[in-house]
Each structure stands twice: as C-alpha cells, then as structure tokens.
ChimeraX commands (.cxc) that place a marker at each C-alpha (Angstrom):
marker #1 position -0.04,-0.06,0.13 radius 0.5
marker #1 position 1.39,3.35,-1.02 radius 0.5
marker #1 position 1.71,6.17,1.23 radius 0.5
marker #1 position -0.91,8.33,-0.32 radius 0.5
marker #1 position -3.45,5.33,-0.40 radius 0.5
marker #1 position -2.80,4.68,3.28 radius 0.5
marker #1 position -3.22,8.27,4.38 radius 0.5
marker #1 position -6.65,8.53,2.27 radius 0.5
marker #1 position -7.93,5.49,4.29 radius 0.5
marker #1 position -7.25,7.02,7.61 radius 0.5
marker #1 position -10.28,7.12,9.84 radius 0.5
marker #1 position -10.78,8.16,13.48 radius 0.5
marker #1 position -13.03,7.42,16.55 radius 0.5
marker #1 position -13.63,9.15,19.78 radius 0.5
marker #1 position -12.57,7.24,22.94 radius 0.5
marker #1 position -12.24,8.53,26.57 radius 0.5
marker #1 position -8.39,8.38,25.85 radius 0.5
marker #1 position -8.75,10.65,22.66 radius 0.5
marker #1 position -9.45,10.74,19.05 radius 0.5
marker #1 position -7.84,7.54,17.75 radius 0.5
marker #1 position -6.69,7.18,14.29 radius 0.5
marker #1 position -6.62,4.05,12.21 radius 0.5
marker #1 position -6.47,2.39,8.80 radius 0.5
marker #1 position -8.47,-0.73,8.10 radius 0.5
marker #1 position -8.68,-3.00,5.19 radius 0.5
marker #1 position -10.64,-6.31,4.51 radius 0.5
marker #1 position -13.82,-8.00,5.99 radius 0.5
marker #1 position -14.48,-11.11,8.45 radius 0.5
marker #1 position -12.75,-11.54,12.07 radius 0.5
marker #1 position -10.74,-8.51,13.10 radius 0.5
marker #1 position -6.97,-8.44,13.39 radius 0.5
marker #1 position -5.51,-5.36,15.22 radius 0.5
marker #1 position -2.01,-4.31,14.75 radius 0.5
marker #1 position 0.00,-2.45,17.16 radius 0.5
marker #1 position 3.08,-0.43,16.22 radius 0.5
marker #1 position 6.01,0.63,18.43 radius 0.5
marker #1 position 7.54,4.00,19.48 radius 0.5
marker #1 position 8.07,6.74,16.74 radius 0.5
marker #1 position 5.95,5.09,14.46 radius 0.5
marker #1 position 2.22,4.56,13.67 radius 0.5
marker #1 position -0.02,2.14,11.44 radius 0.5
marker #1 position 1.90,2.73,8.25 radius 0.5
marker #1 position 4.30,-0.02,9.62 radius 0.5
marker #1 position 1.55,-2.50,8.82 radius 0.5
marker #1 position 0.68,-1.60,5.54 radius 0.5
marker #1 position 2.04,-4.70,3.94 radius 0.5
marker #1 position -0.06,-6.87,6.24 radius 0.5
marker #1 position -3.06,-4.80,5.57 radius 0.5
marker #1 position -2.63,-5.61,1.88 radius 0.5
marker #1 position -1.61,-9.19,2.08 radius 0.5
marker #1 position -4.26,-10.63,4.63 radius 0.5
marker #1 position -7.31,-8.54,4.02 radius 0.5
marker #1 position -8.63,-11.58,2.42 radius 0.5
marker #1 position -8.82,-13.68,5.75 radius 0.5
marker #1 position -9.22,-10.63,8.07 radius 0.5
marker #1 position -10.58,-7.37,8.57 radius 0.5
marker #1 position -7.08,-5.94,9.17 radius 0.5
marker #1 position -7.09,-2.67,11.38 radius 0.5
marker #1 position -3.74,-0.73,12.10 radius 0.5
marker #1 position -4.23,1.71,15.03 radius 0.5
marker #1 position -2.12,4.81,15.98 radius 0.5
marker #1 position -0.99,4.82,19.55 radius 0.5
marker #1 position -1.43,7.54,21.96 radius 0.5
marker #1 position 1.01,10.43,21.12 radius 0.5
marker #1 position 1.80,8.96,17.62 radius 0.5
marker #1 position 0.51,9.00,13.95 radius 0.5
marker #1 position -2.78,11.06,13.69 radius 0.5
marker #1 position -4.21,10.20,16.93 radius 0.5
marker #1 position -5.16,13.23,19.07 radius 0.5
marker #1 position -4.91,13.51,22.70 radius 0.5
marker #1 position -5.34,15.95,25.42 radius 0.5
marker #1 position -2.31,17.85,26.89 radius 0.5
marker #1 position -2.71,15.92,30.17 radius 0.5
marker #1 position -3.70,12.40,28.71 radius 0.5
marker #1 position -1.79,9.52,30.38 radius 0.5
marker #1 position 0.39,8.05,27.54 radius 0.5
marker #1 position 2.15,5.06,29.71 radius 0.5
marker #1 position 2.06,1.66,28.42 radius 0.5
marker #1 position -0.85,0.83,30.62 radius 0.5
marker #1 position -2.89,3.63,29.30 radius 0.5
marker #1 position -2.02,2.65,25.83 radius 0.5
marker #1 position -3.63,-1.03,26.53 radius 0.5
marker #1 position -6.70,0.88,28.09 radius 0.5
marker #1 position -7.13,2.78,24.74 radius 0.5
marker #1 position -7.07,-0.48,22.91 radius 0.5
marker #1 position -10.08,-1.71,25.04 radius 0.5
marker #1 position -11.81,1.59,24.59 radius 0.5
marker #1 position -10.94,1.64,20.84 radius 0.5
marker #1 position -12.50,-1.92,20.52 radius 0.5
marker #1 position -15.44,-0.92,22.54 radius 0.5
marker #1 position -16.03,2.12,20.28 radius 0.5
marker #1 position -15.74,0.13,17.20 radius 0.5
marker #1 position -17.96,-2.53,18.39 radius 0.5
marker #1 position -15.38,-5.39,18.28 radius 0.5
marker #1 position -15.82,-8.11,20.65 radius 0.5
marker #1 position -12.73,-10.06,19.86 radius 0.5
marker #1 position -9.40,-9.73,17.69 radius 0.5
marker #1 position -6.33,-11.44,16.71 radius 0.5
marker #1 position -3.73,-9.11,18.18 radius 0.5
marker #1 position -0.53,-8.45,16.62 radius 0.5
marker #1 position 2.36,-6.11,18.26 radius 0.5
marker #1 position 5.68,-4.93,17.58 radius 0.5
marker #1 position 8.43,-3.25,19.72 radius 0.5
marker #1 position 6.75,-1.03,22.40 radius 0.5
marker #1 position 3.31,-2.06,20.75 radius 0.5
marker #1 position 4.31,-5.59,21.67 radius 0.5
marker #1 position 4.80,-4.63,25.33 radius 0.5
marker #1 position 1.34,-2.81,25.25 radius 0.5
marker #1 position -0.30,-5.95,23.57 radius 0.5
marker #1 position 1.10,-8.34,26.28 radius 0.5
marker #1 position -0.42,-5.84,28.89 radius 0.5
marker #1 position -3.77,-6.02,27.10 radius 0.5
marker #1 position -3.74,-9.83,26.48 radius 0.5
marker #1 position -2.96,-10.15,30.23 radius 0.5
marker #1 position -5.76,-7.99,31.32 radius 0.5
marker #1 position -8.37,-8.72,28.94 radius 0.5
marker #1 position -7.85,-12.37,27.35 radius 0.5
marker #1 position -11.65,-12.56,26.71 radius 0.5
marker #1 position -11.22,-9.98,24.06 radius 0.5
marker #1 position -8.52,-12.34,22.11 radius 0.5
marker #1 position -8.82,-14.69,19.47 radius 0.5
marker #1 position -5.04,-14.97,19.22 radius 0.5
marker #1 position -1.82,-13.09,20.02 radius 0.5
marker #1 position 1.15,-12.55,17.77 radius 0.5
marker #1 position 4.22,-11.01,19.27 radius 0.5
marker #1 position 7.33,-9.82,17.43 radius 0.5
marker #1 position 10.57,-8.29,18.65 radius 0.5
marker #1 position 9.24,-6.24,21.60 radius 0.5
marker #1 position 9.50,-5.19,25.30 radius 0.5
marker #1 position 9.36,-8.07,27.70 radius 0.5
marker #1 position 9.18,-8.31,31.29 radius 0.5
marker #1 position 12.18,-6.17,32.78 radius 0.5
marker #1 position 14.22,-5.99,29.61 radius 0.5
marker #1 position 13.47,-2.25,28.71 radius 0.5
marker #1 position 13.98,0.38,28.13 radius 0.5
marker #1 position 16.78,-1.34,25.79 radius 0.5
marker #1 position 20.30,-0.22,26.55 radius 0.5
marker #1 position 20.68,0.73,23.02 radius 0.5
marker #1 position 18.31,3.64,23.52 radius 0.5
marker #1 position 19.81,5.21,26.67 radius 0.5
marker #1 position 21.65,8.09,24.72 radius 0.5
marker #1 position 18.30,8.79,22.89 radius 0.5
marker #1 position 16.41,8.73,26.11 radius 0.5
marker #1 position 19.10,11.09,27.75 radius 0.5
marker #1 position 18.48,13.56,24.87 radius 0.5
marker #1 position 14.75,13.62,25.36 radius 0.5
marker #1 position 15.40,14.16,29.31 radius 0.5
marker #1 position 17.25,17.29,28.49 radius 0.5
marker #1 position 14.66,18.60,26.14 radius 0.5
marker #1 position 16.11,17.86,22.78 radius 0.5
marker #1 position 13.50,15.50,21.45 radius 0.5
marker #1 position 11.95,17.94,18.85 radius 0.5
marker #1 position 15.29,18.94,17.48 radius 0.5
marker #1 position 16.32,15.31,17.15 radius 0.5
marker #1 position 13.20,14.48,15.18 radius 0.5
marker #1 position 13.83,17.67,13.04 radius 0.5
marker #1 position 17.24,16.57,12.23 radius 0.5
marker #1 position 16.11,12.91,11.32 radius 0.5
marker #1 position 13.67,14.61,8.92 radius 0.5
marker #1 position 16.06,17.11,7.25 radius 0.5
marker #1 position 19.09,14.84,6.86 radius 0.5
marker #1 position 18.67,11.63,4.87 radius 0.5
marker #1 position 22.03,10.31,5.82 radius 0.5
marker #1 position 21.51,10.84,9.77 radius 0.5
marker #1 position 17.95,9.28,9.66 radius 0.5
marker #1 position 19.75,6.19,8.10 radius 0.5
marker #1 position 22.58,6.22,10.57 radius 0.5
marker #1 position 22.81,4.22,13.90 radius 0.5
marker #1 position 21.65,7.55,15.49 radius 0.5
marker #1 position 18.42,7.57,13.54 radius 0.5
marker #1 position 16.88,4.40,12.29 radius 0.5
marker #1 position 19.94,2.49,11.34 radius 0.5
marker #1 position 19.68,-0.20,13.92 radius 0.5
marker #1 position 15.92,-0.83,13.55 radius 0.5
marker #1 position 16.31,-2.16,10.04 radius 0.5
marker #1 position 18.75,-4.67,8.12 radius 0.5
marker #1 position 18.99,-2.23,5.21 radius 0.5
marker #1 position 18.06,1.10,6.39 radius 0.5
marker #1 position 19.66,2.63,3.50 radius 0.5
marker #1 position 17.02,0.89,1.05 radius 0.5
marker #1 position 14.08,2.32,3.05 radius 0.5
marker #1 position 12.07,5.21,1.06 radius 0.5
marker #1 position 12.40,8.68,2.15 radius 0.5
marker #1 position 8.67,8.86,2.43 radius 0.5
marker #1 position 8.63,6.00,4.84 radius 0.5
marker #1 position 10.74,8.02,7.35 radius 0.5
marker #1 position 8.61,11.04,6.40 radius 0.5
marker #1 position 5.31,9.13,7.18 radius 0.5
marker #1 position 6.78,8.15,10.67 radius 0.5
marker #1 position 8.31,11.29,11.83 radius 0.5
marker #1 position 6.51,13.97,10.37 radius 0.5
marker #1 position 3.20,13.74,12.60 radius 0.5
marker #1 position 5.36,13.57,15.53 radius 0.5
marker #1 position 6.45,17.36,15.02 radius 0.5
marker #1 position 3.26,18.38,13.88 radius 0.5
marker #1 position 3.05,21.03,16.68 radius 0.5
marker #1 position 4.95,21.65,20.02 radius 0.5
marker #1 position 2.13,20.13,21.99 radius 0.5
marker #1 position 2.71,16.81,19.95 radius 0.5
marker #1 position 6.38,16.84,20.94 radius 0.5
marker #1 position 5.12,17.27,24.54 radius 0.5
marker #1 position 2.90,14.27,23.98 radius 0.5
marker #1 position 5.68,12.17,22.95 radius 0.5
marker #1 position 7.88,13.39,25.86 radius 0.5
marker #1 position 5.19,12.16,28.28 radius 0.5
marker #1 position 5.21,9.00,26.26 radius 0.5
marker #1 position 8.78,8.53,27.06 radius 0.5
marker #1 position 8.74,9.75,30.61 radius 0.5
marker #1 position 6.22,7.06,31.45 radius 0.5
marker #1 position 8.58,4.17,30.49 radius 0.5
marker #1 position 8.72,1.88,33.35 radius 0.5
marker #1 position 9.08,-2.04,33.03 radius 0.5
marker #1 position 7.15,-2.48,36.17 radius 0.5
marker #1 position 4.17,-2.35,33.73 radius 0.5
marker #1 position 5.17,-5.52,32.16 radius 0.5
marker #1 position 6.78,-7.13,35.16 radius 0.5
marker #1 position 3.65,-7.37,37.00 radius 0.5
marker #1 position 1.71,-9.16,34.41 radius 0.5
marker #1 position 4.02,-12.10,34.24 radius 0.5
marker #1 position 1.33,-14.34,36.38 radius 0.5
marker #1 position -1.49,-13.38,33.91 radius 0.5
marker #1 position 0.67,-14.18,30.87 radius 0.5
marker #1 position 1.32,-17.52,32.56 radius 0.5
marker #1 position -2.26,-18.12,32.25 radius 0.5
marker #1 position -3.13,-16.76,29.12 radius 0.5
marker #1 position -5.56,-19.14,27.32 radius 0.5
marker #1 position -5.35,-17.94,23.62 radius 0.5
marker #1 position -3.27,-19.30,20.89 radius 0.5
marker #1 position 0.10,-17.35,20.70 radius 0.5
marker #1 position 2.61,-16.91,17.90 radius 0.5
marker #1 position 6.11,-15.41,18.79 radius 0.5
marker #1 position 8.19,-14.46,15.70 radius 0.5
marker #1 position 11.67,-12.83,16.51 radius 0.5
marker #1 position 14.47,-11.52,14.49 radius 0.5
marker #1 position 17.91,-13.09,15.46 radius 0.5
marker #1 position 19.87,-9.73,14.78 radius 0.5
marker #1 position 17.60,-7.25,16.83 radius 0.5
marker #1 position 19.92,-4.86,18.56 radius 0.5
marker #1 position 17.09,-3.94,21.18 radius 0.5
marker #1 position 15.52,-7.21,21.90 radius 0.5
marker #1 position 17.79,-10.38,22.23 radius 0.5
marker #1 position 16.30,-13.61,21.17 radius 0.5
marker #1 position 16.69,-14.85,24.77 radius 0.5
marker #1 position 13.19,-12.79,25.31 radius 0.5
marker #1 position 11.14,-14.59,22.77 radius 0.5
marker #1 position 12.14,-17.79,24.72 radius 0.5
marker #1 position 11.23,-16.20,27.79 radius 0.5
marker #1 position 7.84,-15.47,26.25 radius 0.5
marker #1 position 7.68,-19.27,24.70 radius 0.5
marker #1 position 8.35,-20.72,28.28 radius 0.5
marker #1 position 5.94,-18.19,30.02 radius 0.5
marker #1 position 2.88,-18.35,27.74 radius 0.5
marker #1 position 1.16,-21.80,27.75 radius 0.5
marker #1 position 1.32,-23.38,24.27 radius 0.5
marker #1 position 3.07,-20.51,22.72 radius 0.5
marker #1 position 4.72,-21.43,19.25 radius 0.5
marker #1 position 7.97,-19.61,18.32 radius 0.5
marker #1 position 9.76,-18.62,14.98 radius 0.5
marker #1 position 13.16,-17.25,14.37 radius 0.5
marker #1 position 14.10,-15.15,11.26 radius 0.5
marker #1 position 17.71,-15.31,10.72 radius 0.5
marker #1 position 19.41,-11.99,10.29 radius 0.5
marker #1 position 16.22,-9.93,10.61 radius 0.5
marker #1 position 16.13,-6.89,12.93 radius 0.5
marker #1 position 13.30,-4.92,14.78 radius 0.5
marker #1 position 11.06,-3.97,12.11 radius 0.5
marker #1 position 11.12,-7.12,9.92 radius 0.5
marker #1 position 7.24,-6.74,9.27 radius 0.5
marker #1 position 8.14,-3.91,6.96 radius 0.5
marker #1 position 11.39,-5.50,5.70 radius 0.5
marker #1 position 10.28,-9.11,5.37 radius 0.5
marker #1 position 6.64,-9.02,4.62 radius 0.5
marker #1 position 6.17,-12.05,2.33 radius 0.5
marker #1 position 7.66,-14.38,4.97 radius 0.5
marker #1 position 5.93,-12.75,7.99 radius 0.5
marker #1 position 2.65,-12.68,6.09 radius 0.5
marker #1 position 2.69,-16.15,5.30 radius 0.5
marker #1 position 3.10,-17.27,9.14 radius 0.5
marker #1 position 0.55,-14.83,10.10 radius 0.5
marker #1 position -1.84,-16.34,7.74 radius 0.5
marker #1 position -1.22,-19.81,8.68 radius 0.5
marker #1 position -1.67,-18.72,12.19 radius 0.5
marker #1 position -4.85,-17.05,11.70 radius 0.5
marker #1 position -6.14,-20.15,9.57 radius 0.5
marker #1 position -5.43,-22.52,12.44 radius 0.5
marker #1 position -6.81,-20.13,14.94 radius 0.5
marker #1 position -10.22,-20.02,12.56 radius 0.5
marker #1 position -10.13,-23.92,12.15 radius 0.5
marker #1 position -9.99,-24.25,15.78 radius 0.5
marker #1 position -12.94,-21.88,16.52 radius 0.5
marker #1 position -15.01,-23.70,14.00 radius 0.5
marker #1 position -14.04,-26.90,15.77 radius 0.5
marker #1 position -14.95,-25.86,19.03 radius 0.5
marker #1 position -18.38,-24.30,17.79 radius 0.5
marker #1 position -19.17,-27.56,16.06 radius 0.5
marker #1 position -18.51,-29.51,19.08 radius 0.5
marker #1 position -20.35,-27.30,21.49 radius 0.5
marker #1 position -23.49,-27.87,19.36 radius 0.5
marker link #1:1,2 radius 0.2
marker link #1:2,3 radius 0.2
marker link #1:3,4 radius 0.2
marker link #1:4,5 radius 0.2
marker link #1:5,6 radius 0.2
marker link #1:6,7 radius 0.2
marker link #1:7,8 radius 0.2
marker link #1:8,9 radius 0.2
marker link #1:9,10 radius 0.2
marker link #1:10,11 radius 0.2
marker link #1:11,12 radius 0.2
marker link #1:12,13 radius 0.2
marker link #1:13,14 radius 0.2
marker link #1:14,15 radius 0.2
marker link #1:15,16 radius 0.2
marker link #1:16,17 radius 0.2
marker link #1:17,18 radius 0.2
marker link #1:18,19 radius 0.2
marker link #1:19,20 radius 0.2
marker link #1:20,21 radius 0.2
marker link #1:21,22 radius 0.2
marker link #1:22,23 radius 0.2
marker link #1:23,24 radius 0.2
marker link #1:24,25 radius 0.2
marker link #1:25,26 radius 0.2
marker link #1:26,27 radius 0.2
marker link #1:27,28 radius 0.2
marker link #1:28,29 radius 0.2
marker link #1:29,30 radius 0.2
marker link #1:30,31 radius 0.2
marker link #1:31,32 radius 0.2
marker link #1:32,33 radius 0.2
marker link #1:33,34 radius 0.2
marker link #1:34,35 radius 0.2
marker link #1:35,36 radius 0.2
marker link #1:36,37 radius 0.2
marker link #1:37,38 radius 0.2
marker link #1:38,39 radius 0.2
marker link #1:39,40 radius 0.2
marker link #1:40,41 radius 0.2
marker link #1:41,42 radius 0.2
marker link #1:42,43 radius 0.2
marker link #1:43,44 radius 0.2
marker link #1:44,45 radius 0.2
marker link #1:45,46 radius 0.2
marker link #1:46,47 radius 0.2
marker link #1:47,48 radius 0.2
marker link #1:48,49 radius 0.2
marker link #1:49,50 radius 0.2
marker link #1:50,51 radius 0.2
marker link #1:51,52 radius 0.2
marker link #1:52,53 radius 0.2
marker link #1:53,54 radius 0.2
marker link #1:54,55 radius 0.2
marker link #1:55,56 radius 0.2
marker link #1:56,57 radius 0.2
marker link #1:57,58 radius 0.2
marker link #1:58,59 radius 0.2
marker link #1:59,60 radius 0.2
marker link #1:60,61 radius 0.2
marker link #1:61,62 radius 0.2
marker link #1:62,63 radius 0.2
marker link #1:63,64 radius 0.2
marker link #1:64,65 radius 0.2
marker link #1:65,66 radius 0.2
marker link #1:66,67 radius 0.2
marker link #1:67,68 radius 0.2
marker link #1:68,69 radius 0.2
marker link #1:69,70 radius 0.2
marker link #1:70,71 radius 0.2
marker link #1:71,72 radius 0.2
marker link #1:72,73 radius 0.2
marker link #1:73,74 radius 0.2
marker link #1:74,75 radius 0.2
marker link #1:75,76 radius 0.2
marker link #1:76,77 radius 0.2
marker link #1:77,78 radius 0.2
marker link #1:78,79 radius 0.2
marker link #1:79,80 radius 0.2
marker link #1:80,81 radius 0.2
marker link #1:81,82 radius 0.2
marker link #1:82,83 radius 0.2
marker link #1:83,84 radius 0.2
marker link #1:84,85 radius 0.2
marker link #1:85,86 radius 0.2
marker link #1:86,87 radius 0.2
marker link #1:87,88 radius 0.2
marker link #1:88,89 radius 0.2
marker link #1:89,90 radius 0.2
marker link #1:90,91 radius 0.2
marker link #1:91,92 radius 0.2
marker link #1:92,93 radius 0.2
marker link #1:93,94 radius 0.2
marker link #1:94,95 radius 0.2
marker link #1:95,96 radius 0.2
marker link #1:96,97 radius 0.2
marker link #1:97,98 radius 0.2
marker link #1:98,99 radius 0.2
marker link #1:99,100 radius 0.2
marker link #1:100,101 radius 0.2
marker link #1:101,102 radius 0.2
marker link #1:102,103 radius 0.2
marker link #1:103,104 radius 0.2
marker link #1:104,105 radius 0.2
marker link #1:105,106 radius 0.2
marker link #1:106,107 radius 0.2
marker link #1:107,108 radius 0.2
marker link #1:108,109 radius 0.2
marker link #1:109,110 radius 0.2
marker link #1:110,111 radius 0.2
marker link #1:111,112 radius 0.2
marker link #1:112,113 radius 0.2
marker link #1:113,114 radius 0.2
marker link #1:114,115 radius 0.2
marker link #1:115,116 radius 0.2
marker link #1:116,117 radius 0.2
marker link #1:117,118 radius 0.2
marker link #1:118,119 radius 0.2
marker link #1:119,120 radius 0.2
marker link #1:120,121 radius 0.2
marker link #1:121,122 radius 0.2
marker link #1:122,123 radius 0.2
marker link #1:123,124 radius 0.2
marker link #1:124,125 radius 0.2
marker link #1:125,126 radius 0.2
marker link #1:126,127 radius 0.2
marker link #1:127,128 radius 0.2
marker link #1:128,129 radius 0.2
marker link #1:129,130 radius 0.2
marker link #1:130,131 radius 0.2
marker link #1:131,132 radius 0.2
marker link #1:132,133 radius 0.2
marker link #1:133,134 radius 0.2
marker link #1:134,135 radius 0.2
marker link #1:135,136 radius 0.2
marker link #1:136,137 radius 0.2
marker link #1:137,138 radius 0.2
marker link #1:138,139 radius 0.2
marker link #1:139,140 radius 0.2
marker link #1:140,141 radius 0.2
marker link #1:141,142 radius 0.2
marker link #1:142,143 radius 0.2
marker link #1:143,144 radius 0.2
marker link #1:144,145 radius 0.2
marker link #1:145,146 radius 0.2
marker link #1:146,147 radius 0.2
marker link #1:147,148 radius 0.2
marker link #1:148,149 radius 0.2
marker link #1:149,150 radius 0.2
marker link #1:150,151 radius 0.2
marker link #1:151,152 radius 0.2
marker link #1:152,153 radius 0.2
marker link #1:153,154 radius 0.2
marker link #1:154,155 radius 0.2
marker link #1:155,156 radius 0.2
marker link #1:156,157 radius 0.2
marker link #1:157,158 radius 0.2
marker link #1:158,159 radius 0.2
marker link #1:159,160 radius 0.2
marker link #1:160,161 radius 0.2
marker link #1:161,162 radius 0.2
marker link #1:162,163 radius 0.2
marker link #1:163,164 radius 0.2
marker link #1:164,165 radius 0.2
marker link #1:165,166 radius 0.2
marker link #1:166,167 radius 0.2
marker link #1:167,168 radius 0.2
marker link #1:168,169 radius 0.2
marker link #1:169,170 radius 0.2
marker link #1:170,171 radius 0.2
marker link #1:171,172 radius 0.2
marker link #1:172,173 radius 0.2
marker link #1:173,174 radius 0.2
marker link #1:174,175 radius 0.2
marker link #1:175,176 radius 0.2
marker link #1:176,177 radius 0.2
marker link #1:177,178 radius 0.2
marker link #1:178,179 radius 0.2
marker link #1:179,180 radius 0.2
marker link #1:180,181 radius 0.2
marker link #1:181,182 radius 0.2
marker link #1:182,183 radius 0.2
marker link #1:183,184 radius 0.2
marker link #1:184,185 radius 0.2
marker link #1:185,186 radius 0.2
marker link #1:186,187 radius 0.2
marker link #1:187,188 radius 0.2
marker link #1:188,189 radius 0.2
marker link #1:189,190 radius 0.2
marker link #1:190,191 radius 0.2
marker link #1:191,192 radius 0.2
marker link #1:192,193 radius 0.2
marker link #1:193,194 radius 0.2
marker link #1:194,195 radius 0.2
marker link #1:195,196 radius 0.2
marker link #1:196,197 radius 0.2
marker link #1:197,198 radius 0.2
marker link #1:198,199 radius 0.2
marker link #1:199,200 radius 0.2
marker link #1:200,201 radius 0.2
marker link #1:201,202 radius 0.2
marker link #1:202,203 radius 0.2
marker link #1:203,204 radius 0.2
marker link #1:204,205 radius 0.2
marker link #1:205,206 radius 0.2
marker link #1:206,207 radius 0.2
marker link #1:207,208 radius 0.2
marker link #1:208,209 radius 0.2
marker link #1:209,210 radius 0.2
marker link #1:210,211 radius 0.2
marker link #1:211,212 radius 0.2
marker link #1:212,213 radius 0.2
marker link #1:213,214 radius 0.2
marker link #1:214,215 radius 0.2
marker link #1:215,216 radius 0.2
marker link #1:216,217 radius 0.2
marker link #1:217,218 radius 0.2
marker link #1:218,219 radius 0.2
marker link #1:219,220 radius 0.2
marker link #1:220,221 radius 0.2
marker link #1:221,222 radius 0.2
marker link #1:222,223 radius 0.2
marker link #1:223,224 radius 0.2
marker link #1:224,225 radius 0.2
marker link #1:225,226 radius 0.2
marker link #1:226,227 radius 0.2
marker link #1:227,228 radius 0.2
marker link #1:228,229 radius 0.2
marker link #1:229,230 radius 0.2
marker link #1:230,231 radius 0.2
marker link #1:231,232 radius 0.2
marker link #1:232,233 radius 0.2
marker link #1:233,234 radius 0.2
marker link #1:234,235 radius 0.2
marker link #1:235,236 radius 0.2
marker link #1:236,237 radius 0.2
marker link #1:237,238 radius 0.2
marker link #1:238,239 radius 0.2
marker link #1:239,240 radius 0.2
marker link #1:240,241 radius 0.2
marker link #1:241,242 radius 0.2
marker link #1:242,243 radius 0.2
marker link #1:243,244 radius 0.2
marker link #1:244,245 radius 0.2
marker link #1:245,246 radius 0.2
marker link #1:246,247 radius 0.2
marker link #1:247,248 radius 0.2
marker link #1:248,249 radius 0.2
marker link #1:249,250 radius 0.2
marker link #1:250,251 radius 0.2
marker link #1:251,252 radius 0.2
marker link #1:252,253 radius 0.2
marker link #1:253,254 radius 0.2
marker link #1:254,255 radius 0.2
marker link #1:255,256 radius 0.2
marker link #1:256,257 radius 0.2
marker link #1:257,258 radius 0.2
marker link #1:258,259 radius 0.2
marker link #1:259,260 radius 0.2
marker link #1:260,261 radius 0.2
marker link #1:261,262 radius 0.2
marker link #1:262,263 radius 0.2
marker link #1:263,264 radius 0.2
marker link #1:264,265 radius 0.2
marker link #1:265,266 radius 0.2
marker link #1:266,267 radius 0.2
marker link #1:267,268 radius 0.2
marker link #1:268,269 radius 0.2
marker link #1:269,270 radius 0.2
marker link #1:270,271 radius 0.2
marker link #1:271,272 radius 0.2
marker link #1:272,273 radius 0.2
marker link #1:273,274 radius 0.2
marker link #1:274,275 radius 0.2
marker link #1:275,276 radius 0.2
marker link #1:276,277 radius 0.2
marker link #1:277,278 radius 0.2
marker link #1:278,279 radius 0.2
marker link #1:279,280 radius 0.2
marker link #1:280,281 radius 0.2
marker link #1:281,282 radius 0.2
marker link #1:282,283 radius 0.2
marker link #1:283,284 radius 0.2
marker link #1:284,285 radius 0.2
marker link #1:285,286 radius 0.2
marker link #1:286,287 radius 0.2
marker link #1:287,288 radius 0.2
marker link #1:288,289 radius 0.2
marker link #1:289,290 radius 0.2
marker link #1:290,291 radius 0.2
marker link #1:291,292 radius 0.2
marker link #1:292,293 radius 0.2
marker link #1:293,294 radius 0.2
marker link #1:294,295 radius 0.2
marker link #1:295,296 radius 0.2
marker link #1:296,297 radius 0.2
marker link #1:297,298 radius 0.2
view
C-alpha cells in the first residue's frame, strides 16, 4: 500500500483516551495491529494488503503517535495505551481480535492480553519489550536527549538529513537495510511527531512514562493466558535479544516460536512475504480451531 493510499484510508473514532486514528482493510474477523515507538499504523501496510482476504485488518495509531489526537494531560504510559485499545474496540463494537504487536506495541499488547484475554482470538508478538528488559540499553543515549528537552530537535534533524536518519543515531539499527528504506517512509513516521509543539510534549510524556514495572507485574497473567500465541523474532535485533522470545515461549502456555535469521526490529516492513505467510497460517489455524470448538459445542 502506497503512502498516499494509506493516508486516504485514515479514519478516527472518539474514545475516553482521545481521537484514535486507524486504517482498515478487508472483511471478516478482526486483526488489530499495534506499532511501536516513533512509528504509526503505516508500519503494517503490507499486512493490511496481504491479509485482508482472511481478516478485517486494522492498524491503529498509538497515543502521541501518528494522527491520533489526545489532550495535553492524557496519560501515555503502556498501561494507558492498553486501556486505549480496550476503549477503541468498544467504540468500534468489536468483541474479539487477533492481536499483533511490535516493539513497544508488543509490550502494550502483552498488557492488553494479560488484562483482557476474553477480547482475544489469538496473539502474535514480534520483537518487543518483555518483562524487565526495557528500556533497551541501545536507546539510553536517545532517552538522555529526550530528558534534556532535545526530542523535537532530534526528530527534525532526522527529517531534514537523509544520511542521519539512516545512521545508527536515527533508524539505522532498526532495519537490516536502512539505506534501502524510502524517504517517504521516514517522512510518514516522523512528520506527525513534530506537527506541533504540543505533539512533541505528548511524545515526551510517552517516554517519561517508560517503566518496566508495567510488564513485570503481568507475568502471572501471561502464564495463564488461554489464547493461541505466535512469537516471531529476528535474530539480529539490537534492542531485544532472542532470549526474550524464549522467555515468552516458556511463560505463555502453548506458545509457538519462529526465528527469522538476520532480521531486525522492523522485519514486518522489511520481510513482509515471510511474515505474512506465518501470520496467515496462524490466523487460519485459529479459525479452524474456533470452528471445531463451535461445532463440538452444538
């Protein structure tokens, strides 16, 4: 899906947490895709295109990201983001979803799953915050910049300098091949974050609320999670080591784990064909199991 097409499909809905932006494509059971820090629903464009024949695919913009609009005092913590997902589903009158999360969106998805397992048909977690392994050491310098009030300038520098945005100080560590990522992709992610001074302050609140206590305290609930769970992890992720995918596999009952050799954090964008095939198989197996259970219940 091209950027202009994605933008033309953007909609929004009012919730207690704010005016939440989303893009959807397809019909049938809903799959909800949750992006990570500094990104927005555009991350999932390839999944919306490829999986819309088996799911009503919805990519949401988190609080303080993308086209979502929030009040200046809105909590933007992971817990608040998970609450927003619940409010979003209620506002959309959606009972259950196949939930897919990446990066901080994966941590938020874990919190949502732990607190509201009845709203899930299945869960898919890609490289993401897990338990007490975040904030990642690789972003410490960036968090120091944020703490000193330099977030807005850092974002603007990434927008104005094509080499810098592709460097290790920009998005260089997020991709296998950051040099191959189109300028419009970086623009799609970063431009909304500097839309106004208030938007920068919203994002500063998001970073200030980073506290892994939010994911540590859900361990017991994750260990009792009753939904089919797929874990897909890139082996070369600078931020989230493969050992945390093993932690998830061990913790969540019946979880199935796949490794992508050489992949980094944003492989849903870089390796869509491989990931979409694994997602399709996961969704199909979940649908078959649901149909079998419904038939046996009659």
